Each structure stands twice: as C-alpha cells, then as structure tokens.
N, C-alpha and C positions, 0 to 999 in steps of 0.2 A: 438435446440441445442444439445440435449443429445437423444443414441438411447432408444427405448422403450425397457422396459422390457423383451418382446418376443422375441426381436431379438438377435443375436448370439453378445458377447463381441466384440469392435474394432479388429482388425489388431495389432498387434504391433508399425508399422509404423504409423497407422494412428493416436494410441493412443498417440505416439510421437508427433505427430504434433499439435495435441488437447493442450499439456500439453506445449509446445512452445507457441503457442495462447496465453494459460492463462500465461503464467509467461511473456509473451510481454506486455498485458494490465497489471500485477501488475507495471511493471517496468517501463512501460508510468504514470500512476499514481502514481506512489510513483517518479517518476523523477519531471513531472511538480507541484505536491505538493512540493518536495524541492526548485525547481525552484521560486516558489510563495514565500514561506517560506525565501529564503534568499536574494531576493528583497524586502520582507517587512523588514527585522530586517534593512534590506540596508537602504532603505528609512524610515523609523521610529522609530529607535532605533542611526541610524549614526553610523552602526557598518561598519568595511573595511567588503570586500569582504569573505576572510576566516573567518573573526570571524562570519558573517552574515550564512555562511555556516556550519559550528560549531553550532552553537545556531540550524538551522532549522535540522538540522540531529538529534542533541540531542532531541528535542522535539518530531521529527517524527517519533521517536522510542520509546518513550517512559519516556526516562531517564531525563530529565529535563532542565530547560534550564543553558547556564552555564555565561553568564553576566548578572550584575542586570539592569533593564530596570528603568531609569530617568525620563522617560517623560511620563505623562498620553498617549498620541497614543501610545508609545510603548509598556506600560504595556497593552491596549485595542486591541492593535495588538497581543502580545503575547499571550494572554488570550483567544482570536478567534481562532488562530493559533493553541493554544495547543489541546481544542475542534474539532478544522474540522480534527486535526491530528491521535489523538485515533482513531476517526470512520474510516476515509480514510485507517489507518495502516493495521487492523484488518480484512476493508473489502478485500485490496488488498490480506493478507496471505491467507482468506477465495475464491479468485476468484484462487489463487495458486495453492492450495490445493484441491479444489473441483475434478478436472479431478480423482484424485484418491481415494475420497471417493466414488466419482460416482461408478468406476469402481469394486472397493468391498462391495458396497451393490449392484451393477447389477451380480455379480458373486455370491454374497449370495443368491442374489432371485434366479438366475438359477440354484443353487445345488438344491435348497428348490422342 
C-alpha cells in the first residue's frame, strides 16, 4: 500500500489521491458507526431520530451521552456503543492521518 523506503516520494497528485482514499475510508467508518448508533438509540431507548442522532454523535466523539437511558436494554446498548465508539473513532483518526505520518517518516528516512 505504501512505497518502500528505497523508492522516491509520491508526487503531490498521487499523495493527495492517497489522502482522499484514506479520508473516504474514515468517513465511511464514522458515518456507518453513526448510523448504527442512531438506529440503536431509536430502537433501544425509544428516542426520536434527532435525539438518537445527537446521542450517537456525542458518544462517538467522546463527549458523553445527552439523554438518560431508562431501560436495561438501552443502558446495555449505550455501554456497548460507547466502548465500540472509542475504538472506532481513534482508528478512523489514525487512518486519516497515516498518509501524513508515512510521508514525514519517508522523507526523514530519505534525508539520512
């Protein structure tokens, strides 16, 4: 997926394509996770669509829940979704920034 340290840096156009691909993957993962959370809050907590989206967004970004969960199933869903969201958000950010980290490390390796 990435070039070997013996090969030259990608051109700016190729690098921007790589960044766009990684950004697309990150958006897809975050968007689908947000969709799962919204549907889950709607189904398990009985919230409206906008409130479900708000709760899913807040949990996914690590801000915390907005509404109080009253049923056991809603509480279980919220806890599982919170654990899942923490991992997914960090992974998506890692995927998004990986091309930049790789390019910096590749450049430093070429300079030495």
